C-alpha positions as CSV (number, residue, x, y, z in Angstrom):
1,M,70.6,108.6,-5.0
2,N,68.0,110.2,-3.1
3,E,64.9,112.7,-5.0
4,I,66.3,115.9,-6.0
5,I,63.6,118.3,-5.2
6,L,64.1,121.3,-7.4
7,M,63.2,125.0,-6.5
8,S,60.8,125.2,-9.3
9,D,58.8,122.1,-7.5
10,A,55.2,123.1,-6.5
11,R,56.1,121.6,-3.0
12,V,58.6,124.7,-2.5
13,A,56.2,127.4,-3.4
14,A,53.7,125.8,-1.2
15,V,55.4,126.4,1.9
16,P,54.2,129.4,3.9
17,V,56.2,132.3,5.0
18,E,55.7,133.2,8.5
19,E,58.5,136.3,8.1
20,C,60.5,136.8,11.7
21,G,61.5,140.2,10.8
22,E,64.8,139.3,11.4
23,P,67.3,142.1,9.8
24,L,69.7,141.9,7.2
25,V,73.5,142.7,8.2
26,D,76.7,143.0,6.4
27,V,79.5,140.0,6.9
28,S,82.3,142.3,5.8
29,G,85.0,142.0,8.5
30,V,83.1,138.9,10.1
31,L,83.9,136.4,7.4
32,L,86.4,135.8,4.4
33,V,84.7,137.6,1.6
34,D,85.6,137.2,-1.9
35,D,84.6,140.1,-4.5
36,R,83.5,138.4,-7.6
37,K,79.9,139.0,-7.6
38,H,80.4,142.9,-6.7
39,E,79.9,143.9,-9.9
40,D,76.7,142.4,-10.3
41,A,74.8,143.6,-7.1
42,G,77.1,146.7,-6.0
43,G,77.6,145.3,-2.4
44,A,74.3,144.3,-1.8
45,E,75.5,140.3,-2.1
46,L,77.6,140.9,1.5
47,H,74.3,140.9,3.5
48,L,72.5,137.9,5.1
49,R,69.7,137.7,8.0
50,R,71.5,138.0,11.2
51,G,70.4,134.2,12.2
52,V,72.2,133.2,8.8
53,L,75.4,134.6,9.5
54,A,75.4,133.4,13.3
55,R,75.3,129.8,11.8
56,L,77.9,130.4,9.3
57,L,80.2,131.5,12.3
58,E,79.3,128.4,14.2
59,A,80.0,126.4,10.9
60,Q,83.5,128.0,10.6
61,A,84.2,127.3,14.2
62,L,83.3,123.5,13.4
63,L,86.0,123.4,10.4
64,P,89.3,121.8,10.7
65,D,92.2,123.8,11.8
66,G,93.5,125.8,8.9
67,L,90.5,126.2,6.8
68,R,88.1,128.9,6.8
69,L,84.9,129.8,4.9
70,L,85.1,131.8,1.5
71,F,81.8,133.8,1.4
72,V,81.2,134.7,-2.3
73,E,77.3,135.9,-2.3
74,G,74.2,136.3,0.1
75,Y,71.3,138.4,-0.6
76,R,70.3,139.1,-3.9
77,P,68.0,141.9,-4.8
78,P,64.7,140.7,-6.6
79,A,65.4,142.4,-9.9
80,L,69.0,140.9,-10.2
81,Q,67.5,137.3,-9.4
82,R,64.8,137.5,-12.1
83,R,67.8,138.9,-14.7
84,Y,69.8,135.7,-13.6
85,F,67.1,133.2,-13.8
86,E,65.3,134.6,-17.5
87,G,68.9,134.9,-18.9
88,Y,69.6,130.9,-18.0
89,G,66.3,130.3,-19.3
90,D,66.8,132.3,-22.7
91,E,70.1,130.2,-23.0
92,L,68.5,126.6,-22.4
93,R,65.8,127.9,-25.0
94,A,68.0,128.9,-27.5
95,A,70.2,125.3,-27.1
96,N,66.8,123.3,-26.8
97,P,64.0,124.7,-29.1
98,D,61.7,121.8,-28.7
99,W,61.3,122.0,-25.0
100,S,57.9,123.2,-23.3
101,A,57.9,126.4,-21.1
102,D,57.9,124.0,-18.1
103,R,60.7,122.1,-18.7
104,I,62.8,125.3,-19.4
105,R,61.7,126.5,-16.0
106,S,62.4,123.2,-14.3
107,A,66.1,122.8,-16.0
108,A,66.7,126.6,-15.4
109,S,65.6,126.1,-11.5
110,R,68.7,123.8,-11.0
111,Y,71.0,126.5,-11.2
112,V,69.0,129.7,-10.7
113,S,66.0,129.7,-8.5
114,P,62.6,131.3,-10.0
115,P,62.4,134.6,-8.5
116,E,59.2,134.2,-6.4
117,I,60.5,131.9,-4.2
118,A,64.4,132.5,-4.4
119,P,66.6,132.1,-1.1
120,H,68.8,134.7,-2.0
121,T,66.1,137.2,-2.4
122,A,65.4,136.6,1.3
123,G,68.8,137.1,2.3
124,A,68.6,133.2,3.6
125,A,70.7,131.4,1.4
126,V,74.7,132.3,0.7
127,D,77.2,130.8,-2.0
128,L,80.4,129.9,-0.5
129,T,83.4,127.6,-0.6
130,L,86.8,126.8,1.8
131,A,89.9,128.3,1.7
132,D,92.9,127.7,3.5
133,A,94.4,129.6,6.7
134,D,96.1,132.3,3.8
135,G,93.0,133.1,2.0
136,R,93.7,130.3,-0.9
137,E,90.5,129.0,-2.7
138,L,90.4,125.3,-2.3
139,D,89.3,122.7,-5.2
140,L,85.8,121.6,-4.7
141,G,85.5,120.0,-8.1
142,T,84.1,122.9,-10.3
143,P,84.4,126.7,-10.2
144,M,81.5,128.1,-8.2
145,N,78.6,129.0,-10.2
146,A,79.4,126.6,-13.2
147,N,76.5,125.6,-14.2
148,P,75.4,122.0,-15.4
149,E,76.1,122.0,-18.9
150,Q,79.5,123.4,-18.1
151,S,80.6,121.2,-15.8
152,D,79.0,117.8,-17.0
153,G,77.1,117.6,-13.8
154,A,79.8,117.8,-11.7
155,C,78.2,121.0,-10.1
156,Y,76.0,118.6,-8.2
157,T,76.5,118.2,-4.7
158,D,77.4,114.6,-5.1
159,A,78.6,114.1,-8.2
160,G,81.0,111.4,-9.1
161,N,83.1,113.2,-11.9
162,I,85.0,115.3,-9.3
163,T,88.6,114.4,-7.9
164,A,88.9,112.5,-4.2
165,E,90.4,115.9,-2.7
166,A,87.5,118.0,-4.0
167,R,85.0,115.2,-2.6
168,A,86.9,115.5,0.5
169,H,86.7,119.2,0.7
170,R,83.2,119.0,0.0
171,A,82.4,116.8,2.7
172,V,84.0,119.0,5.0
173,L,82.4,121.8,3.9
174,G,78.8,119.8,4.1
175,K,79.8,118.4,7.6
176,A,80.1,121.8,9.2
177,L,77.3,123.5,7.5
178,G,74.8,121.0,7.9
179,A,75.6,121.0,11.7
180,A,75.1,124.4,12.0
181,G,71.5,124.0,10.6
182,L,71.8,124.9,6.9
183,V,70.5,122.9,4.3
184,N,72.1,122.2,0.7
185,Y,70.6,122.9,-2.8
186,P,71.9,119.5,-4.3
187,T,72.5,120.9,-7.8
188,E,74.7,123.1,-6.5
189,W,77.6,122.4,-4.2
190,W,78.2,125.9,-3.1
191,H,74.5,127.2,-2.4
192,W,73.3,126.4,1.3
193,S,70.4,128.4,3.1
194,Y,69.0,128.5,6.3
195,G,64.9,129.8,7.3
196,D,63.6,129.8,3.5
197,R,61.2,127.7,2.0
198,Y,63.5,124.9,0.7
199,W,65.0,124.7,4.1
200,A,61.6,124.5,5.6
201,L,60.5,121.8,3.1
202,T,63.9,119.7,3.7
203,T,63.4,119.8,7.4
204,G,60.1,119.7,7.8
205,A,59.6,122.9,9.3
206,P,56.1,124.1,9.3
207,A,57.0,127.4,7.8
208,A,59.9,129.3,6.2
209,L,61.3,132.1,8.8
210,Y,62.3,134.7,5.9
211,G,60.4,135.9,2.7
212,P,61.7,138.3,0.1
213,K,63.2,141.3,1.7
214,D,64.3,144.7,0.3
215,L,67.8,146.0,1.7
216,D,67.6,149.0,3.3
217,P,69.6,152.0,1.1
218,S,70.9,153.3,4.5
């Protein structure tokens, strides 16, 4: 198995950002949207950088007939990202009181990115899955956002403890998104990004295109 680079790795934070200034755009009416994260983000999650959305539409066109992308979450306000990261860190600390702060940070980053480098706060990352032509969500092995403890590691993209059907669905999703230029965070089968620091490190790009961004309230 290839090395998994976690979001907490110093190599991710070391990637420079050359912000291109691309706007955040609303995906509503463009992609099939699931509203399960709306309560947390109040609609902010429906936004992505324009270039990321363009690549998702390219990926969708590459899917087999009868399949669609099911969009769950894109942009995440920095305060919400910090809340998620610190909350999961608190859970890990309570379950593992002997772990060091560095180990807690590293373990937490398997599931939630450190706020200062998080692709979601740049509008560069998307959490998504597959649906059929009627909008019914397909089985990809775990519920979306199942953490490593809840899923016994099955949330990892290349996990072996999932069904052959779920593995095939992950392969279809990955083939389309990869062909459109997005990269996967290998501890979360549903998390894909383009233009952020993790993407740059993974692809060898000299810099990230997108840094943390505030959503225009208008």
